[in-house]
C-alpha positions in Angstrom: 162.3 48.1 -35.1 164.5 48.9 -32.2 163.1 46.0 -30.2 164.2 43.6 -32.9 167.7 45.1 -32.9 167.8 44.9 -29.2 166.7 41.2 -29.2 169.2 40.4 -31.9 172.0 42.1 -29.9 171.0 40.2 -26.8 171.1 36.9 -28.7 174.4 37.8 -30.2 175.8 38.9 -26.9 174.5 35.7 -25.2 176.1 33.6 -27.9 179.4 35.6 -27.4 179.2 34.8 -23.7 178.7 31.1 -24.3 181.6 31.0 -26.7 183.9 32.8 -24.3 182.9 30.4 -21.5 183.6 27.3 -23.7 187.0 28.8 -24.8 187.8 29.4 -21.1 186.9 25.8 -20.2 189.0 24.4 -23.0 192.0 26.6 -21.9 191.6 25.7 -18.2 190.9 22.0 -18.5 192.1 21.1 -21.9 190.2 19.6 -24.8 190.6 16.0 -23.5 188.7 16.9 -20.3 185.9 18.5 -22.2 183.8 15.4 -22.9 184.1 14.4 -19.2 183.0 17.8 -18.1 179.9 17.8 -20.3 179.1 14.2 -19.2 179.2 15.3 -15.6 177.1 18.3 -16.5 174.6 16.0 -18.2 174.4 13.7 -15.1 173.9 16.7 -12.9 171.1 18.0 -15.1 169.5 14.5 -15.0 169.7 14.3 -11.2 168.2 17.8 -11.0 165.3 16.8 -13.2 164.8 13.6 -11.2 164.8 15.5 -7.9 162.3 18.0 -9.4 160.0 15.2 -10.5 160.2 13.5 -7.1 159.3 16.8 -5.4 156.4 17.4 -7.7 155.1 13.8 -7.1 155.5 14.3 -3.3 153.6 17.6 -3.5 150.8 16.0 -5.6 150.5 13.1 -3.0 150.3 15.6 -0.1 147.6 17.6 -1.9 145.7 14.4 -2.5 145.9 13.4 1.1 144.8 16.8 2.2 141.8 16.6 -0.2 140.9 13.1 1.2 141.1 14.3 4.8 138.9 17.4 4.0 136.4 15.1 2.3 136.3 12.8 5.3 135.8 15.7 7.6 133.0 17.0 5.4 131.4 13.6 5.3 131.5 13.2 9.1 130.1 16.7 9.5 127.3 15.9 7.1 126.4 12.7 9.1 126.3 14.8 12.3 124.0 17.3 10.7 121.8 14.6 9.3 121.5 13.0 12.8 120.6 16.4 14.2 118.0 17.0 11.5 116.4 13.6 12.2 116.4 14.3 16.0 114.7 17.7 15.4 112.1 16.1 13.1 111.3 13.6 15.8 110.9 16.5 18.3 108.7 18.4 15.9 106.5 15.3 15.4 106.2 14.9 19.2 105.3 18.6 19.6 102.7 18.3 16.9 101.2 15.2 18.7 101.1 17.1 21.9 99.5 20.1 20.3 96.9 17.9 18.7 96.1 16.1 21.9 95.8 19.4 23.8 93.5 20.9 21.1 91.4 17.7 21.3 91.2 17.8 25.0 90.3 21.5 24.9 87.6 20.7 22.3 86.2 17.9 24.5 85.8 20.3 27.5 
């Protein structure tokens, strides 16, 4: 029950603060300047959102480039490993042939 009262008091106090700020703006700048102030505030908010969107897009692009470079590195590493595997398989086949030829020559003796 106390939490609900606390939240209600916070909302009420927040609304009070907003009302005081609006009254102060009206007193400082006059009612005729109020639309101009809010228009400028709206433009600033729009510019902020635009900048935030651009930053998010740039970050996503950088992450995509990083993933592509990691994929390319992984692919080149896989190719190197495949070449080594093939080389080792050839060496193994040669060793098997040598072992067979040696066992055949030992059997012939």
